[in-house]
PDB file of N, CA, C and O in Angstrom:
ATOM      1  N   MET A   1     -36.358 -24.462  17.151  1.00  0.00           N
ATOM      2  CA  MET A   1     -35.035 -24.913  15.924  1.00  0.00           C
ATOM      3  C   MET A   1     -35.411 -23.675  14.873  1.00  0.00           C
ATOM      4  O   MET A   1     -36.485 -23.844  14.297  1.00  0.00           O
ATOM      5  N   ILE A   2     -34.890 -22.796  14.631  1.00  0.00           N
ATOM      6  CA  ILE A   2     -34.295 -21.965  12.932  1.00  0.00           C
ATOM      7  C   ILE A   2     -33.503 -22.296  12.578  1.00  0.00           C
ATOM      8  O   ILE A   2     -32.302 -22.508  12.746  1.00  0.00           O
ATOM      9  N   ASN A   3     -34.633 -22.378  11.732  1.00  0.00           N
ATOM     10  CA  ASN A   3     -33.765 -22.656  10.491  1.00  0.00           C
ATOM     11  C   ASN A   3     -32.841 -21.205   9.132  1.00  0.00           C
ATOM     12  O   ASN A   3     -32.998 -20.160   8.500  1.00  0.00           O
ATOM     13  N   THR A   4     -32.178 -22.005   9.386  1.00  0.00           N
ATOM     14  CA  THR A   4     -31.050 -20.842   9.028  1.00  0.00           C
ATOM     15  C   THR A   4     -30.809 -20.941   7.378  1.00  0.00           C
ATOM     16  O   THR A   4     -30.724 -21.975   6.716  1.00  0.00           O
ATOM     17  N   VAL A   5     -30.741 -19.843   7.005  1.00  0.00           N
ATOM     18  CA  VAL A   5     -29.542 -19.353   5.367  1.00  0.00           C
ATOM     19  C   VAL A   5     -28.185 -19.129   5.298  1.00  0.00           C
ATOM     20  O   VAL A   5     -27.636 -18.555   6.238  1.00  0.00           O
ATOM     21  N   ILE A   6     -27.429 -19.563   4.140  1.00  0.00           N
ATOM     22  CA  ILE A   6     -26.334 -20.116   3.757  1.00  0.00           C
ATOM     23  C   ILE A   6     -26.500 -18.418   2.298  1.00  0.00           C
ATOM     24  O   ILE A   6     -26.381 -19.097   1.277  1.00  0.00           O
ATOM     25  N   ALA A   7     -26.669 -16.939   1.769  1.00  0.00           N
ATOM     26  CA  ALA A   7     -26.899 -16.471   1.038  1.00  0.00           C
ATOM     27  C   ALA A   7     -25.707 -15.962   0.088  1.00  0.00           C
ATOM     28  O   ALA A   7     -24.795 -16.471   0.740  1.00  0.00           O
ATOM     29  N   ILE A   8     -25.246 -15.515  -0.666  1.00  0.00           N
ATOM     30  CA  ILE A   8     -23.471 -15.769  -1.467  1.00  0.00           C
ATOM     31  C   ILE A   8     -25.213 -14.092  -2.853  1.00  0.00           C
ATOM     32  O   ILE A   8     -26.084 -14.369  -3.678  1.00  0.00           O
ATOM     33  N   GLU A   9     -24.807 -12.914  -2.346  1.00  0.00           N
ATOM     34  CA  GLU A   9     -25.075 -11.796  -3.499  1.00  0.00           C
ATOM     35  C   GLU A   9     -23.803 -11.464  -3.961  1.00  0.00           C
ATOM     36  O   GLU A   9     -22.742 -11.637  -3.361  1.00  0.00           O
ATOM     37  N   LEU A  10     -23.935 -11.088  -4.812  1.00  0.00           N
ATOM     38  CA  LEU A  10     -23.034  -9.800  -6.282  1.00  0.00           C
ATOM     39  C   LEU A  10     -23.640  -8.754  -6.681  1.00  0.00           C
ATOM     40  O   LEU A  10     -24.806  -8.631  -7.059  1.00  0.00           O
ATOM     41  N   GLU A  11     -22.631  -7.825  -6.568  1.00  0.00           N
ATOM     42  CA  GLU A  11     -23.904  -7.153  -6.896  1.00  0.00           C
ATOM     43  C   GLU A  11     -22.583  -6.278  -7.372  1.00  0.00           C
ATOM     44  O   GLU A  11     -21.426  -6.384  -6.964  1.00  0.00           O
ATOM     45  N   ALA A  12     -23.213  -5.240  -8.521  1.00  0.00           N
ATOM     46  CA  ALA A  12     -23.071  -3.935  -9.067  1.00  0.00           C
ATOM     47  C   ALA A  12     -23.095  -2.400  -8.139  1.00  0.00           C
ATOM     48  O   ALA A  12     -24.065  -2.522  -7.391  1.00  0.00           O
ATOM     49  N   TYR A  13     -22.556  -1.275  -7.929  1.00  0.00           N
ATOM     50  CA  TYR A  13     -22.220  -0.729  -7.530  1.00  0.00           C
ATOM     51  C   TYR A  13     -21.905   1.100  -8.789  1.00  0.00           C
ATOM     52  O   TYR A  13     -21.079   1.116  -9.702  1.00  0.00           O
ATOM     53  N   LEU A  14     -22.652   2.112  -8.477  1.00  0.00           N
ATOM     54  CA  LEU A  14     -21.345   2.751  -8.733  1.00  0.00           C
ATOM     55  C   LEU A  14     -21.453   4.391  -7.520  1.00  0.00           C
ATOM     56  O   LEU A  14     -22.541   4.712  -7.043  1.00  0.00           O
ATOM     57  N   GLU A  15     -20.403   5.052  -7.277  1.00  0.00           N
ATOM     58  CA  GLU A  15     -20.425   5.846  -6.647  1.00  0.00           C
ATOM     59  C   GLU A  15     -20.715   7.497  -6.799  1.00  0.00           C
ATOM     60  O   GLU A  15     -20.080   8.141  -7.634  1.00  0.00           O
ATOM     61  N   HIS A  16     -21.674   8.109  -5.971  1.00  0.00           N
ATOM     62  CA  HIS A  16     -22.226   9.321  -6.559  1.00  0.00           C
ATOM     63  C   HIS A  16     -22.194  10.274  -5.947  1.00  0.00           C
ATOM     64  O   HIS A  16     -22.978  10.389  -5.006  1.00  0.00           O
ATOM     65  N   ASN A  17     -21.087  11.520  -6.321  1.00  0.00           N
ATOM     66  CA  ASN A  17     -21.687  11.979  -4.918  1.00  0.00           C
ATOM     67  C   ASN A  17     -21.395  11.990  -3.680  1.00  0.00           C
ATOM     68  O   ASN A  17     -21.841  12.512  -2.658  1.00  0.00           O
ATOM     69  N   GLY A  18     -20.106  10.942  -4.125  1.00  0.00           N
ATOM     70  CA  GLY A  18     -20.105   9.976  -2.041  1.00  0.00           C
ATOM     71  C   GLY A  18     -20.893   9.319  -2.420  1.00  0.00           C
ATOM     72  O   GLY A  18     -20.308   8.280  -2.726  1.00  0.00           O
ATOM     73  N   GLN A  19     -21.901   9.215  -2.620  1.00  0.00           N
ATOM     74  CA  GLN A  19     -23.093   7.582  -1.831  1.00  0.00           C
ATOM     75  C   GLN A  19     -22.746   6.885  -2.782  1.00  0.00           C
ATOM     76  O   GLN A  19     -22.171   7.224  -3.816  1.00  0.00           O
ATOM     77  N   VAL A  20     -23.152   5.714  -2.388  1.00  0.00           N
ATOM     78  CA  VAL A  20     -23.065   4.656  -3.394  1.00  0.00           C
ATOM     79  C   VAL A  20     -24.141   3.319  -3.969  1.00  0.00           C
ATOM     80  O   VAL A  20     -24.591   2.304  -3.436  1.00  0.00           O
ATOM     81  N   GLU A  21     -24.246   3.898  -5.229  1.00  0.00           N
ATOM     82  CA  GLU A  21     -25.537   3.162  -5.284  1.00  0.00           C
ATOM     83  C   GLU A  21     -25.607   2.067  -5.795  1.00  0.00           C
ATOM     84  O   GLU A  21     -24.619   1.901  -6.511  1.00  0.00           O
ATOM     85  N   LEU A  22     -26.525   0.890  -5.805  1.00  0.00           N
ATOM     86  CA  LEU A  22     -26.326  -0.508  -6.564  1.00  0.00           C
ATOM     87  C   LEU A  22     -26.848  -0.616  -8.313  1.00  0.00           C
ATOM     88  O   LEU A  22     -28.005  -0.492  -8.714  1.00  0.00           O
ATOM     89  N   VAL A  23     -26.219  -0.751  -8.740  1.00  0.00           N
ATOM     90  CA  VAL A  23     -27.030  -0.823 -10.672  1.00  0.00           C
ATOM     91  C   VAL A  23     -27.845  -1.901 -10.965  1.00  0.00           C
ATOM     92  O   VAL A  23     -27.686  -3.078 -11.289  1.00  0.00           O
ATOM     93  N   HIS A  24     -28.779  -1.134 -10.751  1.00  0.00           N
ATOM     94  CA  HIS A  24     -29.871  -1.694 -10.888  1.00  0.00           C
ATOM     95  C   HIS A  24     -30.303  -2.688 -12.774  1.00  0.00           C
ATOM     96  O   HIS A  24     -30.645  -3.854 -12.974  1.00  0.00           O
ATOM     97  N   ASP A  25     -30.042  -1.439 -13.839  1.00  0.00           N
ATOM     98  CA  ASP A  25     -30.077  -1.805 -15.079  1.00  0.00           C
ATOM     99  C   ASP A  25     -29.059  -2.413 -15.440  1.00  0.00           C
ATOM    100  O   ASP A  25     -28.298  -2.704 -14.517  1.00  0.00           O
ATOM    101  N   GLN A  26     -28.816  -2.656 -16.247  1.00  0.00           N
ATOM    102  CA  GLN A  26     -28.265  -2.940 -17.816  1.00  0.00           C
ATOM    103  C   GLN A  26     -27.575  -1.629 -18.275  1.00  0.00           C
ATOM    104  O   GLN A  26     -28.334  -0.661 -18.313  1.00  0.00           O
ATOM    105  N   GLY A  27     -26.234  -1.395 -18.647  1.00  0.00           N
ATOM    106  CA  GLY A  27     -25.977  -0.179 -19.786  1.00  0.00           C
ATOM    107  C   GLY A  27     -25.267   1.224 -18.511  1.00  0.00           C
ATOM    108  O   GLY A  27     -24.424   2.101 -18.700  1.00  0.00           O
ATOM    109  N   GLN A  28     -26.131   0.841 -17.205  1.00  0.00           N
ATOM    110  CA  GLN A  28     -25.559   1.949 -16.571  1.00  0.00           C
ATOM    111  C   GLN A  28     -23.896   1.969 -15.870  1.00  0.00           C
ATOM    112  O   GLN A  28     -23.338   0.985 -15.384  1.00  0.00           O
ATOM    113  N   PRO A  29     -23.548   2.813 -15.934  1.00  0.00           N
ATOM    114  CA  PRO A  29     -22.258   2.557 -15.453  1.00  0.00           C
ATOM    115  C   PRO A  29     -22.114   1.982 -14.265  1.00  0.00           C
ATOM    116  O   PRO A  29     -22.802   2.248 -13.280  1.00  0.00           O
ATOM    117  N   VAL A  30     -20.750   0.756 -14.340  1.00  0.00           N
ATOM    118  CA  VAL A  30     -20.043   0.445 -12.704  1.00  0.00           C
ATOM    119  C   VAL A  30     -19.502   1.033 -12.551  1.00  0.00           C
ATOM    120  O   VAL A  30     -19.216   1.792 -13.477  1.00  0.00           O
ATOM    121  N   ASP A  31     -18.699   1.258 -10.874  1.00  0.00           N
ATOM    122  CA  ASP A  31     -17.210   1.738 -11.326  1.00  0.00           C
ATOM    123  C   ASP A  31     -17.216   0.250  -9.491  1.00  0.00           C
ATOM    124  O   ASP A  31     -16.175  -0.182  -8.995  1.00  0.00           O
ATOM    125  N   GLY A  32     -17.876   0.082  -9.259  1.00  0.00           N
ATOM    126  CA  GLY A  32     -16.932  -2.004  -8.581  1.00  0.00           C
ATOM    127  C   GLY A  32     -18.491  -2.101  -8.458  1.00  0.00           C
ATOM    128  O   GLY A  32     -19.542  -1.472  -8.585  1.00  0.00           O
ATOM    129  N   TYR A  33     -17.732  -3.765  -8.001  1.00  0.00           N
ATOM    130  CA  TYR A  33     -18.599  -5.515  -7.886  1.00  0.00           C
ATOM    131  C   TYR A  33     -18.774  -5.226  -6.218  1.00  0.00           C
ATOM    132  O   TYR A  33     -18.460  -4.118  -5.781  1.00  0.00           O
ATOM    133  N   ALA A  34     -19.034  -5.754  -5.764  1.00  0.00           N
ATOM    134  CA  ALA A  34     -19.647  -6.164  -4.288  1.00  0.00           C
ATOM    135  C   ALA A  34     -20.120  -7.469  -4.117  1.00  0.00           C
ATOM    136  O   ALA A  34     -21.226  -7.869  -4.478  1.00  0.00           O
ATOM    137  N   LEU A  35     -18.814  -8.452  -3.272  1.00  0.00           N
ATOM    138  CA  LEU A  35     -20.147 -10.380  -3.252  1.00  0.00           C
ATOM    139  C   LEU A  35     -20.155 -10.073  -1.399  1.00  0.00           C
ATOM    140  O   LEU A  35     -19.211  -9.825  -0.648  1.00  0.00           O
ATOM    141  N   TYR A  36     -21.605 -10.216  -1.121  1.00  0.00           N
ATOM    142  CA  TYR A  36     -22.268 -10.530   0.308  1.00  0.00           C
ATOM    143  C   TYR A  36     -22.373 -12.162   0.503  1.00  0.00           C
ATOM    144  O   TYR A  36     -22.741 -13.176  -0.090  1.00  0.00           O
ATOM    145  N   LEU A  37     -22.060 -11.919   1.179  1.00  0.00           N
ATOM    146  CA  LEU A  37     -21.599 -13.236   2.115  1.00  0.00           C
ATOM    147  C   LEU A  37     -22.751 -12.905   3.433  1.00  0.00           C
ATOM    148  O   LEU A  37     -22.671 -12.287   4.495  1.00  0.00           O
ATOM    149  N   ARG A  38     -24.295 -14.003   2.424  1.00  0.00           N
ATOM    150  CA  ARG A  38     -25.012 -12.845   4.593  1.00  0.00           C
ATOM    151  C   ARG A  38     -25.025 -14.816   5.061  1.00  0.00           C
ATOM    152  O   ARG A  38     -24.921 -15.885   4.461  1.00  0.00           O
ATOM    153  N   TYR A  39     -25.219 -14.338   6.451  1.00  0.00           N
ATOM    154  CA  TYR A  39     -26.232 -15.775   7.090  1.00  0.00           C
ATOM    155  C   TYR A  39     -27.062 -15.854   7.825  1.00  0.00           C
ATOM    156  O   TYR A  39     -26.739 -15.814   9.012  1.00  0.00           O
ATOM    157  N   GLU A  40     -28.491 -16.000   7.478  1.00  0.00           N
ATOM    158  CA  GLU A  40     -29.567 -15.202   8.134  1.00  0.00           C
ATOM    159  C   GLU A  40     -30.880 -15.983   8.076  1.00  0.00           C
ATOM    160  O   GLU A  40     -30.945 -16.286   6.884  1.00  0.00           O
ATOM    161  N   ASN A  41     -31.785 -16.402   8.578  1.00  0.00           N
ATOM    162  CA  ASN A  41     -32.743 -16.990   9.270  1.00  0.00           C
ATOM    163  C   ASN A  41     -33.323 -17.323   8.629  1.00  0.00           C
ATOM    164  O   ASN A  41     -32.833 -17.484   7.511  1.00  0.00           O
ATOM    165  N   GLU A  42     -35.243 -17.790   8.890  1.00  0.00           N
ATOM    166  CA  GLU A  42     -35.574 -17.957   7.399  1.00  0.00           C
ATOM    167  C   GLU A  42     -36.785 -17.219   7.642  1.00  0.00           C
ATOM    168  O   GLU A  42     -37.720 -17.860   7.161  1.00  0.00           O
ATOM    169  N   GLN A  43     -37.251 -15.948   8.281  1.00  0.00           N
ATOM    170  CA  GLN A  43     -37.698 -14.326   7.646  1.00  0.00           C
ATOM    171  C   GLN A  43     -37.064 -13.604   7.046  1.00  0.00           C
ATOM    172  O   GLN A  43     -37.550 -12.548   6.644  1.00  0.00           O
ATOM    173  N   GLY A  44     -35.582 -14.002   6.760  1.00  0.00           N
ATOM    174  CA  GLY A  44     -34.774 -13.251   5.919  1.00  0.00           C
ATOM    175  C   GLY A  44     -33.441 -12.419   5.948  1.00  0.00           C
ATOM    176  O   GLY A  44     -32.605 -12.019   5.137  1.00  0.00           O
ATOM    177  N   ASP A  45     -33.863 -12.318   8.408  1.00  0.00           N
ATOM    178  CA  ASP A  45     -32.788 -11.521   8.505  1.00  0.00           C
ATOM    179  C   ASP A  45     -31.751 -11.758   8.586  1.00  0.00           C
ATOM    180  O   ASP A  45     -31.370 -12.898   8.320  1.00  0.00           O
ATOM    181  N   ALA A  46     -30.646 -10.520   9.091  1.00  0.00           N
ATOM    182  CA  ALA A  46     -29.386 -11.409   8.695  1.00  0.00           C
ATOM    183  C   ALA A  46     -28.777 -11.269   9.571  1.00  0.00           C
ATOM    184  O   ALA A  46     -28.271 -10.205   9.925  1.00  0.00           O
ATOM    185  N   LEU A  47     -28.654 -12.838  10.379  1.00  0.00           N
ATOM    186  CA  LEU A  47     -27.855 -12.492  12.082  1.00  0.00           C
ATOM    187  C   LEU A  47     -26.075 -12.253  11.575  1.00  0.00           C
ATOM    188  O   LEU A  47     -25.391 -12.275  12.599  1.00  0.00           O
ATOM    189  N   ALA A  48     -25.354 -12.077  10.529  1.00  0.00           N
ATOM    190  CA  ALA A  48     -24.139 -12.131   9.838  1.00  0.00           C
ATOM    191  C   ALA A  48     -24.047 -11.832   8.757  1.00  0.00           C
ATOM    192  O   ALA A  48     -24.738 -12.187   7.803  1.00  0.00           O
ATOM    193  N   GLN A  49     -22.740 -10.798   8.816  1.00  0.00           N
ATOM    194  CA  GLN A  49     -22.396 -10.672   6.708  1.00  0.00           C
ATOM    195  C   GLN A  49     -21.433 -10.599   6.490  1.00  0.00           C
ATOM    196  O   GLN A  49     -20.618 -10.524   7.410  1.00  0.00           O
ATOM    197  N   TRP A  50     -21.204 -10.591   5.739  1.00  0.00           N
ATOM    198  CA  TRP A  50     -19.428 -10.224   5.700  1.00  0.00           C
ATOM    199  C   TRP A  50     -20.003  -9.881   3.949  1.00  0.00           C
ATOM    200  O   TRP A  50     -20.812 -10.348   3.147  1.00  0.00           O
ATOM    201  N   LEU A  51     -19.165  -8.957   4.013  1.00  0.00           N
ATOM    202  CA  LEU A  51     -18.576  -8.143   2.548  1.00  0.00           C
ATOM    203  C   LEU A  51     -17.253  -7.862   1.931  1.00  0.00           C
ATOM    204  O   LEU A  51     -16.421  -7.343   2.675  1.00  0.00           O
ATOM    205  N   CYS A  52     -16.899  -8.123   0.655  1.00  0.00           N
ATOM    206  CA  CYS A  52     -16.173  -7.973  -0.049  1.00  0.00           C
ATOM    207  C   CYS A  52     -16.129  -6.990  -1.404  1.00  0.00           C
ATOM    208  O   CYS A  52     -17.179  -7.013  -2.047  1.00  0.00           O
ATOM    209  N   ASP A  53     -15.223  -6.256  -1.855  1.00  0.00           N
ATOM    210  CA  ASP A  53     -15.860  -5.465  -2.553  1.00  0.00           C
ATOM    211  C   ASP A  53     -14.377  -5.368  -3.658  1.00  0.00           C
ATOM    212  O   ASP A  53     -13.291  -5.575  -3.115  1.00  0.00           O
ATOM    213  N   HIS A  54     -14.392  -5.150  -4.716  1.00  0.00           N
ATOM    214  CA  HIS A  54     -13.547  -5.911  -5.545  1.00  0.00           C
ATOM    215  C   HIS A  54     -14.111  -4.839  -7.093  1.00  0.00           C
ATOM    216  O   HIS A  54     -15.278  -4.515  -7.313  1.00  0.00           O
ATOM    217  N   PRO A  55     -13.210  -4.571  -7.739  1.00  0.00           N
ATOM    218  CA  PRO A  55     -13.307  -3.565  -9.418  1.00  0.00           C
ATOM    219  C   PRO A  55     -13.481  -4.536 -10.067  1.00  0.00           C
ATOM    220  O   PRO A  55     -14.274  -4.356 -10.991  1.00  0.00           O
ATOM    221  N   ASP A  56     -13.069  -5.529  -9.985  1.00  0.00           N
ATOM    222  CA  ASP A  56     -12.549  -7.139 -11.043  1.00  0.00           C
ATOM    223  C   ASP A  56     -14.398  -8.251 -11.240  1.00  0.00           C
ATOM    224  O   ASP A  56     -14.396  -9.363 -10.712  1.00  0.00           O
ATOM    225  N   HIS A  57     -15.269  -7.942 -11.728  1.00  0.00           N
ATOM    226  CA  HIS A  57     -16.922  -8.414 -11.480  1.00  0.00           C
ATOM    227  C   HIS A  57     -16.110 -10.315 -11.478  1.00  0.00           C
ATOM    228  O   HIS A  57     -16.550 -11.118 -10.655  1.00  0.00           O
ATOM    229  N   ARG A  58     -14.629 -10.885 -12.779  1.00  0.00           N
ATOM    230  CA  ARG A  58     -14.867 -11.998 -13.405  1.00  0.00           C
ATOM    231  C   ARG A  58     -14.361 -13.212 -11.914  1.00  0.00           C
ATOM    232  O   ARG A  58     -14.650 -14.380 -11.652  1.00  0.00           O
ATOM    233  N   TRP A  59     -13.200 -11.795 -11.010  1.00  0.00           N
ATOM    234  CA  TRP A  59     -12.344 -11.916 -10.108  1.00  0.00           C
ATOM    235  C   TRP A  59     -13.708 -12.919  -9.064  1.00  0.00           C
ATOM    236  O   TRP A  59     -13.724 -14.118  -8.785  1.00  0.00           O
ATOM    237  N   LEU A  60     -14.796 -11.716  -8.681  1.00  0.00           N
ATOM    238  CA  LEU A  60     -15.358 -11.607  -7.493  1.00  0.00           C
ATOM    239  C   LEU A  60     -16.940 -12.859  -7.250  1.00  0.00           C
ATOM    240  O   LEU A  60     -17.621 -13.272  -6.311  1.00  0.00           O
ATOM    241  N   THR A  61     -16.850 -13.085  -9.241  1.00  0.00           N
ATOM    242  CA  THR A  61     -17.716 -14.584  -9.233  1.00  0.00           C
ATOM    243  C   THR A  61     -17.439 -15.263  -9.006  1.00  0.00           C
ATOM    244  O   THR A  61     -18.224 -15.940  -8.341  1.00  0.00           O
ATOM    245  N   GLN A  62     -15.465 -16.101  -9.399  1.00  0.00           N
ATOM    246  CA  GLN A  62     -15.546 -16.973  -9.407  1.00  0.00           C
ATOM    247  C   GLN A  62     -15.213 -17.425  -8.112  1.00  0.00           C
ATOM    248  O   GLN A  62     -15.468 -18.615  -7.924  1.00  0.00           O
ATOM    249  N   PHE A  63     -14.436 -16.464  -6.639  1.00  0.00           N
ATOM    250  CA  PHE A  63     -14.258 -16.028  -5.712  1.00  0.00           C
ATOM    251  C   PHE A  63     -16.009 -16.809  -4.417  1.00  0.00           C
ATOM    252  O   PHE A  63     -16.052 -17.498  -3.398  1.00  0.00           O
ATOM    253  N   GLY A  64     -17.170 -16.082  -5.393  1.00  0.00           N
ATOM    254  CA  GLY A  64     -17.848 -16.864  -4.922  1.00  0.00           C
ATOM    255  C   GLY A  64     -18.389 -18.039  -4.942  1.00  0.00           C
ATOM    256  O   GLY A  64     -19.009 -18.542  -4.005  1.00  0.00           O
ATOM    257  N   THR A  65     -18.102 -18.726  -6.423  1.00  0.00           N
ATOM    258  CA  THR A  65     -18.153 -19.490  -6.295  1.00  0.00           C
ATOM    259  C   THR A  65     -17.001 -20.278  -5.719  1.00  0.00           C
ATOM    260  O   THR A  65     -17.453 -21.367  -5.365  1.00  0.00           O
ATOM    261  N   LEU A  66     -16.116 -20.222  -5.551  1.00  0.00           N
ATOM    262  CA  LEU A  66     -15.215 -20.648  -4.445  1.00  0.00           C
ATOM    263  C   LEU A  66     -16.049 -21.005  -3.360  1.00  0.00           C
ATOM    264  O   LEU A  66     -16.668 -22.027  -3.063  1.00  0.00           O
ATOM    265  N   LEU A  67     -15.944 -20.228  -3.004  1.00  0.00           N
ATOM    266  CA  LEU A  67     -17.430 -19.827  -1.261  1.00  0.00           C
ATOM    267  C   LEU A  67     -18.408 -21.210  -2.096  1.00  0.00           C
ATOM    268  O   LEU A  67     -17.921 -22.268  -2.494  1.00  0.00           O
ATOM    269  N   ALA A  68     -19.268 -20.965  -2.150  1.00  0.00           N
ATOM    270  CA  ALA A  68     -20.963 -22.041  -2.486  1.00  0.00           C
ATOM    271  C   ALA A  68     -20.139 -23.133  -2.767  1.00  0.00           C
ATOM    272  O   ALA A  68     -20.512 -24.263  -2.453  1.00  0.00           O
ATOM    273  N   THR A  69     -19.296 -22.984  -3.199  1.00  0.00           N
ATOM    274  CA  THR A  69     -18.581 -24.827  -3.659  1.00  0.00           C
ATOM    275  C   THR A  69     -18.326 -25.293  -2.298  1.00  0.00           C
ATOM    276  O   THR A  69     -18.907 -26.250  -1.787  1.00  0.00           O
ATOM    277  N   CYS A  70     -17.131 -24.337  -1.541  1.00  0.00           N
ATOM    278  CA  CYS A  70     -17.521 -24.120   0.324  1.00  0.00           C
ATOM    279  C   CYS A  70     -18.172 -25.438   1.202  1.00  0.00           C
ATOM    280  O   CYS A  70     -17.996 -26.518   1.766  1.00  0.00           O
ATOM    281  N   PHE A  71     -19.188 -24.213   0.740  1.00  0.00           N
ATOM    282  CA  PHE A  71     -20.062 -24.322   1.718  1.00  0.00           C
ATOM    283  C   PHE A  71     -21.358 -25.684   1.732  1.00  0.00           C
ATOM    284  O   PHE A  71     -21.961 -26.280   2.624  1.00  0.00           O
ATOM    285  N   HIS A  72     -21.346 -25.734   0.204  1.00  0.00           N
ATOM    286  CA  HIS A  72     -22.636 -26.814  -0.043  1.00  0.00           C
ATOM    287  C   HIS A  72     -23.453 -26.067  -0.093  1.00  0.00           C
ATOM    288  O   HIS A  72     -24.341 -26.270   0.735  1.00  0.00           O
ATOM    289  N   ILE A  73     -23.727 -24.362  -1.376  1.00  0.00           N
ATOM    290  CA  ILE A  73     -25.091 -23.738  -1.169  1.00  0.00           C
ATOM    291  C   ILE A  73     -25.243 -23.976  -2.793  1.00  0.00           C
ATOM    292  O   ILE A  73     -24.450 -23.799  -3.718  1.00  0.00           O
ATOM    293  N   PRO A  74     -26.449 -24.401  -2.747  1.00  0.00           N
ATOM    294  CA  PRO A  74     -26.487 -24.271  -4.449  1.00  0.00           C
ATOM    295  C   PRO A  74     -27.107 -23.112  -4.779  1.00  0.00           C
ATOM    296  O   PRO A  74     -27.923 -22.428  -4.162  1.00  0.00           O
ATOM    297  N   LEU A  75     -26.365 -22.938  -6.338  1.00  0.00           N
ATOM    298  CA  LEU A  75     -26.262 -21.273  -6.558  1.00  0.00           C
ATOM    299  C   LEU A  75     -27.370 -21.551  -8.182  1.00  0.00           C
ATOM    300  O   LEU A  75     -27.414 -22.284  -9.170  1.00  0.00           O
ATOM    301  N   HIS A  76     -27.979 -20.599  -7.659  1.00  0.00           N
ATOM    302  CA  HIS A  76     -29.268 -20.041  -8.186  1.00  0.00           C
ATOM    303  C   HIS A  76     -28.950 -17.744  -8.586  1.00  0.00           C
ATOM    304  O   HIS A  76     -28.667 -16.753  -7.913  1.00  0.00           O
ATOM    305  N   ASP A  77     -29.343 -18.158 -10.456  1.00  0.00           N
ATOM    306  CA  ASP A  77     -28.264 -16.474 -11.291  1.00  0.00           C
ATOM    307  C   ASP A  77     -30.484 -15.872  -9.960  1.00  0.00           C
ATOM    308  O   ASP A  77     -31.486 -16.530  -9.677  1.00  0.00           O
ATOM    309  N   TYR A  78     -30.014 -14.312  -9.667  1.00  0.00           N
ATOM    310  CA  TYR A  78     -31.639 -14.289  -9.202  1.00  0.00           C
ATOM    311  C   TYR A  78     -31.163 -12.630  -9.567  1.00  0.00           C
ATOM    312  O   TYR A  78     -31.235 -11.682  -8.786  1.00  0.00           O
ATOM    313  N   THR A  79     -30.467 -12.595 -11.551  1.00  0.00           N
ATOM    314  CA  THR A  79     -30.334 -11.149 -11.874  1.00  0.00           C
ATOM    315  C   THR A  79     -31.860 -11.165 -12.547  1.00  0.00           C
ATOM    316  O   THR A  79     -32.866 -11.874 -12.511  1.00  0.00           O
ATOM    317  N   SER A  80     -31.345  -9.795 -13.260  1.00  0.00           N
ATOM    318  CA  SER A  80     -33.030  -9.371 -13.341  1.00  0.00           C
ATOM    319  C   SER A  80     -33.543  -9.797 -14.977  1.00  0.00           C
ATOM    320  O   SER A  80     -34.575 -10.028 -15.606  1.00  0.00           O
ATOM    321  N   GLN A  81     -31.935  -9.717 -15.180  1.00  0.00           N
ATOM    322  CA  GLN A  81     -32.574 -10.865 -16.709  1.00  0.00           C
ATOM    323  C   GLN A  81     -32.903 -11.944 -16.759  1.00  0.00           C
ATOM    324  O   GLN A  81     -33.539 -12.223 -17.775  1.00  0.00           O
ATOM    325  N   THR A  82     -32.590 -13.445 -15.430  1.00  0.00           N
ATOM    326  CA  THR A  82     -33.069 -14.113 -15.433  1.00  0.00           C
ATOM    327  C   THR A  82     -34.282 -14.462 -15.069  1.00  0.00           C
ATOM    328  O   THR A  82     -34.824 -15.501 -15.446  1.00  0.00           O
ATOM    329  N   LEU A  83     -35.070 -13.168 -13.906  1.00  0.00           N
ATOM    330  CA  LEU A  83     -35.327 -13.211 -13.564  1.00  0.00           C
ATOM    331  C   LEU A  83     -36.669 -12.527 -14.942  1.00  0.00           C
ATOM    332  O   LEU A  83     -37.850 -12.532 -14.595  1.00  0.00           O
ATOM    333  N   ALA A  84     -36.402 -12.149 -15.991  1.00  0.00           N
ATOM    334  CA  ALA A  84     -37.734 -11.691 -16.479  1.00  0.00           C
ATOM    335  C   ALA A  84     -37.484 -12.514 -17.718  1.00  0.00           C
ATOM    336  O   ALA A  84     -38.014 -12.090 -18.744  1.00  0.00           O
ATOM    337  N   ALA A  85     -37.028 -13.217 -17.770  1.00  0.00           N
ATOM    338  CA  ALA A  85     -36.926 -14.825 -18.768  1.00  0.00           C
ATOM    339  C   ALA A  85     -37.450 -15.498 -17.924  1.00  0.00           C
ATOM    340  O   ALA A  85     -37.624 -16.702 -18.115  1.00  0.00           O
TER     341      ALA A  85
END
């Protein structure tokens, strides 16, 4: 039996010279946010992935919370601020 996981991730990004880069440091400029809904196997390999991007962080956060609630996904905050604590 294969164990699978549904993961929701919210990431900030910056467009630079036509390339999209993830923003990991607080204080860096941000052009927008991306919400990923991933269906993964137990090794973390993505079996399916859905992406939604939007310039409003609050809207994506609320949408991610709605998805987590609908699918009964436990919410964990893995941002760099909480990992450093």
